[in-house]
Structures are given as structure tokens and as C-alpha cells.
N, C-alpha and C positions, 0 to 999 in steps of 0.2 A: 730387509727381505730375507726370509729363510731360504735354505737350499731347496726346500720342498714346495715353495710358493709356485703358483701357476704363473707361467709366463705367456705373454701374448705380444701383439704389435706395440702396445703402449709401453711395454717394458723396454723396448729398444730406445725410446726417447729418454728414458731414465738412466740407462746404464752404458750405452754405446757412445763413443766419441762421435759428435754430429758431423761426420764427413760423408755420410750416405743418406739418401732419401728412399728407403726401400718401399716396395708396394705395401698396401695396407693388409694383405693377407700373409700368413706364415705357412710356407710349405712344410709338410712333415714327412711325407712318404712319396716315393716315385717309382715307377716301373716303365721301362721303355721311354716313350715320349709322353707319358701321362704323369701328372703330379696331383696330390691331394693335400688340401690345407687343413688347418686345425678344426674347421667345421665340417670336413669331409667333402667339401666342394672339389670337383674334378677340373683340371686344366690340361690343355694340350700345350706342350712346351716347344715353342719355336725359338727360344732364346739359347738353349743349350748351355746355360751357365756362362754366357758370353763365350761361346764357341769352345767350351771346355768338355762338356759331357757328350763327346763325339759318338759314343756308342749308347747313348741314352742313359737312363737311371738304372742302377743295379744290374748291369749286364752280367750274366752268369760267369763268363770267363774272367772278368775283373773281380767279381765277388770271390770266386774260388781261389784266384791268385792271392788275394788279400788274406783270406782265411788260412790258407796253407802256410804263407810266409809268417803270419802273425803267431803261429805256433812254433816257429823255428828261431827267428832272429829279427829283432826290431831295429836295432841301431848299433853301429860300431864306431862311428866318427871317422874322420879321415886319417886317423892313426893306423887304421886297418882297412883293407879292402873287403869286398864281399862278392859272392857269386852272382846275385841278381844284377848288381851294377856292371860287372864284367860281361855278363851275357847281353844286357841291354846295349852297352857301348858297342860291342861287337856287331850286333844287329843293325844299329844306326849307321855304323861305318860301312857295313856291307851294302846298305840301301842307298848311300849317298856318295858325294864327292870326298867325304872327310876321311882323315886318318886318326884324328884325336878327338876326344870328347871330354868336356868338363860338365859335371852335374851340379845343379843348384836347385832352388825351391820355387822360384817364381820367374816370370818373364823379365821383370826388372833386374833381377840378379843375373840372369843369363846375359842380358844386354850390358849391364855394368861390367861383367867379365869380358865381353866382346870389345867394349870401348877401351878398357884398360889394356887388353892384349894388343889392340891395334896401335895404341900409342907406345906401348913398351916395345913392340916389334920395330916400329919406325925409328924410335930413339936408339934402340940397340943395333939395328942393321944399317941405319942411314945417318941420322943426324939428331942432336938434341932439340933442334928447332922444327923438326918435322912432326908437328902436333895438331895441325888444323883438321877438324872434323866438319865435313859438309853434310848437312841433313836438310829436311824438307818441311816447308810450311804445312801445318795441319797434321804432322806426324805425331805418333804416340809411341814412346818406347819404355814407359814405366814411371815410377813415382819416387825413386831415389833422386837425390839432388843432381847427380850426373845425368841420369837417364831423362829426367824431366827437363833438363836444360838442352839435351840433344833433341828431345821432342819439340815440334814446332808450334806449340800452342801456349802463348804467354799466360793464359788463365790458370795453367797448372804450375807454372814456374815462378811467377811473380809473387813477391811478398815473403820470400824466405832468405833475403839477404844476398850477398854477392854470389853470382853463379860461376861455375867452372868456365874458364876462358877458352878462346880459340875455337869457337863453334859458330858456324855460319849456316843460315837457313836461306834456301832459294825455293822458287815455285816447283811443285811436283810436276813431272812429265814435261819439263822445260829443259831440254838438253843445252840450249844456248846459255841458259842461266848457270848451269853447272860448269860449262866450258869457261865462262867469264870469271869464275872464282877459284877453280882448281889450279894448283901450282905445285911446285916441288916441295913446298912445306906442308902439303896435304897428306895426312896419314891414312884417312879413310873417308869413303862416302857411305852413308848409312841410309837404308830405305826399307820400308815395308813394301813387298811386291803388291800387296793390296792394302792400301791405307784403311785401317779399321775405324778407330775413333774419329778419324778425319772425314768420314762420309762414305766409306766403301768404294774407293777409287783404285782401280788396278793400274799398274805401270803399263804404259804402251810398249809393245815389243821393241820398236826402234829406240825408244828412250832407254830401256834396260840394256840393250846391246851397246848403245852409245856411251852410257855411263861405264860399262865394263871396259870399253876401249880407252876412255879417258883415264880410268884408274891404272890401266896397264902403262899408258904413256908416262904417267907421273909417279909410278911406283907407289900407288896408294892401294889400300885394301878395299874391296867391295864387301860390306857387311849387309846381309839381308836379315831383317827382323821378321821371322816367320812364327812369332809367338802365337798370333791369331790365324794366320793363313796356312800354317803347316799341318802336318799329321792328317792328310787326306781331305782337308777342308775344300781345296780347289778342284778335287778330282784326280790329283796326283799326290804322292806322299808329301812332297813339298812343292809350293807353287813355282819356285824357280825352274822346276823341270819343264814348265810350259814354254820357257823362253829360249832354251838352247844356250843358256849362259851359266858358267860355273862361278859361284861366289868364292870368296876367301874364308868367310866366316858366316855361319848361319846360326841363329838362335831359335829355339823352340820351347814351348811351355804349354799352357792351357790344355789342349787335348792330349798331350803326351801321356798324362796320367789318367785321362778319362774322368777327372774329378779329384784325383789324389794329387796334392801339390808336388810338382817336380818340374824342373826345366833342364835344358841342356844347351851348351854352346858347342858347335861342331866346327872344326878347322882342319888345316892340313898339317902334315908332319913338319914342313919347313917353318910355318908360322908359329906353330905350337912349341917348336924347339927353343925359342927364346925364353920360355918360362922355366923357372927352377923351383926346387922345394922351398915353399914359404912365400913365393912371389904373389900368390893369390890363394884363396881357400874359403871354405864354409863348413861349419860343423855338420849340418844336416845333408849336405850335398852327396848324392849317391846312396841315400838311405835305403837299406834293403827292402823295407815295406814299399816305399815309393817305386823303386826300380822293378820289383816283382809285378806290381800292378801295371806299370808302364810297358813292361815287356809283353804282358798279356794284351794290352791295348794295341801295341805295335803289330803283334802277330795277327790280330783280327783286322786292323785297318789296312795293313799293307798287303792286300789281296785284290785280285781283279774283281771279285764279286762286290766288295765294298766300294772300291775306287770307281768302277764303271757305274755302280748304282748312284754315286753322287751326281754324275752327269745326267742320269735319267731323272733324278729328283729335282735337279736344277731346272730342267725343262718343264716339269710339272708346276713348280712354284712360280717361275717367271711367267709361264702361260696364264696362270690364274691371276697374277698381279697385273698383267697387261689387260686382261679383261676388265678388272676393276678400274684400271686407269681410264679405259675407254668409257666405261659406264658412268663414272663419277667425276671425271676430269680432276683427279686427285693428285696424280703424280706427274712430274715433269720429266723424270728419267728413272729407269730401272737398270741398275748396274751391279757389277761384282762378278765373281767366278764361283763355280761349284755351289756349295751351300753357305757361302758368305755373300749375301745379297742385300743391296741397299735400294730402297724406294724413296727417291727424293720428292718431298711434297711440293706441289705447285705453289706459285707465289701467294695465292690466296690463303694458303694454310701454313706459310712459313712461321717457324717458331712454335708450332703446335704439336711436335712429335710426342711430347709427354702426354698430351690429351688423348692421342690415339692409343698410347700404351695403357692408360687408365681405362679407357672404354673397352679395349680388348680384354683386360684383366677381369672387368666386370662380367664379360661374356664367357670367361673361362679359357682365355688364350694368353700365354706368356710371350711377350715380344720385347725387343730392344730398340733403342734409338742409337744413332751415330751422329751426335750433335742435335741441335734443335729442329733441323729440317729433314732428317733422314730416318726412316724406319728400317731397322736392321733385322734380318732373318738369319739365324745361325742354328738351325735345328740339328738334331742327331743325324749323323751320316747314314744311319740305317732306319730312319723314320719310315713308317709304312705309308703306302699310297693313301690308305684310308685316313690316317691321321693328318696327312697333308690336305686332303680334300675337306675333311671336317674342320680342320684349323682355318682354312681359307674361308669356309662358310661362316665360321664364328667371326672372322675378321670383317667380312662384309656386313654382318649384323652390327658390329661395333662401329663401322663407318656410318651406317644408317642411323644408329643412335646419336652419333656426334652431329651429323648433318641435320637431324630432326631437332636437336637442341639449338 
């Protein structure tokens, strides 16, 4: 195949490792919450690149930041620092509980850093045997061998040989289950405040507070994976802010760069102080291009206009979903926070989330699933009311198409 050959969806099956099953259309341009494919067909985007394009496609503030930085400095490595990384770190610290930031390139890398830090802190400050990590069933924390082992879904971690040891999984939102396994050998409890891939289930306030108390009793760290739930997705900058609980470590990625790959691990001075030069690192982490775009994204997202708007859009979307649930007896539960919403299919439609996604795409609507039984909505945080209404109308047409078939 020459470099000038025309590429289309069939090219994927020839050249890409078969670990994905992408939709049959190929998006080529996007603006706001609209996307156009190779044939010029228009779609409304309710998927947000899996909660990544939090400001929609080609937001002018992000485009300008990228263009300006692209003409200055692309990369320095971690042998040197750079201004965009220092500005972004300062703004994240000023907006959160944190004193220290570590930049990486993906959610998995941020979580890998968090888990390594938690164990290193416990071993350094307490005991070489304080290594147990407590995580939750149906959690998702990334695809590296460590993060996929902490994630509570065997389908992602089986088949790759021996897994990292001393990781225990218990049911989510079950405080008694945590209490039964936490002890003085526990270095950390790891959770998503809103489980994403596990079906869009939010932590209950009493559960979150109870886990914090148990961590304090056993000198264990509370790690919150906000890769998907952070950066305004819940209606606050980070979803832990809804709970009145202060974590020890937070990870964020996805929407942090609005579509440009970047992630961050946030922690306190005390915990971060166990790390030394060379203890951990990454070549691309804190890349000037990525940090410039992320700074622009943070500046736009962390404003009352955007964060309050998330709550208003949540009400619109959930109201429309409840109407559809009533009319078609399709959903057993609608849950989530902000603009991370899951609609669980009723038992008659279990296992068919992919069918709804395909039917929606045929009508011009981009959706996600969160497992085989949950349809996930993660649109831009600034999606217009018109796009929400039109998108939900397309979704209803897709439902009718499926039911008629």
C-alpha cells in the first residue's frame, strides 16, 4: 500500500492490531459537538471521545494554544523543565488539595505512577510488608499489567501470565467488605468516584466517607482515579469535591488535554517527598505542547459558566432519557453524575448495548456503552441545548428502528 493510497474503514482491518472494533464510519472533521465522516455525513457527538473532548471538537482556545506553542517549543524531555508544565502544575495545585504534580501521557500511566507511589510511600515510611492494595469489582484503571490487575475485571487481565500480587477486590459501595479486608498491611484503597467502564455507578457519600476513615485508621492512602470523572465531568472540577472528602492521590487524564494526550497524578507534599530523582519518570510527561493545550482547557473548564452548565445539561439529558424509559420500557435505571450518564437496559435488552450504538450511528448519533448492558452518555461539557435535543430525537429514532426490527 503506497502512502498516497486512499484509506477507509477496510484499511483498519488490514493494518491495525485487532484489539478494537471501531464503528463502520470514519470521522474526518469535527466542530463543537458535530462530526462529519468520509462521506460527509453529519453526526451529533454524545461520546466525547470517551469523556475526552470536554470542550467539543476544535475549541478555539485549545486550537490557539496548540498553534502558538507549536511555533515555540515541542519537546524538552524530563532533563529540562518548561513554562507550560510549570504553569499547568501551579493551576492544578491552586484548584485542588494537592501540593505536587507528576505529568504523564495517559490515564494508565497516571494510575501506574499512583500505585507505585502508594507502595513506595508505605514501604519507605512504614514497613516493607505494607503493600496490599484494595480495589473494587468492575473497576477500570488502565491497560498496563499493574493497572489492569488493580482494575476489577478479569476479562482485561486474564491471559497475560502472572499478575502483580497483593491486590484484593471487593464489591463497590460495600463498606463492610472494605472493613473486612483492610489491615495494617494495606498501603492504599483505590477507587473511581464514578465507575466508568463498570457501568457508570457513583460512590455513595457514606461509602466514600467511610473508606476515608478506614484509610486513616490503618495509615493507608486513598487514591481516587478521576481519569474519566475529573475535569468538570461531574459538575465540579473533580468529582471528589462533591463528597467533602480529601484524597491522598488523584489521577486525571482524558479531558485534561481536551483531546491532546496528557495525564497527571496529584498528591501532597508529605506523600510526594518519598520520591527521589530517578524513582519514576517518563520521556513525554510534561510535554510543552500537551501542557499548553491542557492549561487552556483547564482555564475554560474551571469556571462557573462551564461547571454550572454541566448541571443544567445533566437535567436536560436525564429528563429526555426518563421520557424514553417511560415510553419504551427500555431502561431499568438511569444513573451517574453531571455529564457522565449511564442508562441501564432493562432485562429484555440485556447484552444489546452494541446494537443500540450501531442503530444510533446509522441515524447520525455517536454514543458509548459501559459494558454490554449500559448505554453511556459523555458529551462535551459545553454542548448546546439544540444539540442535546436533536441528539435525543435521533436516539429515539434509533430505538424505534431497533424495536421495529
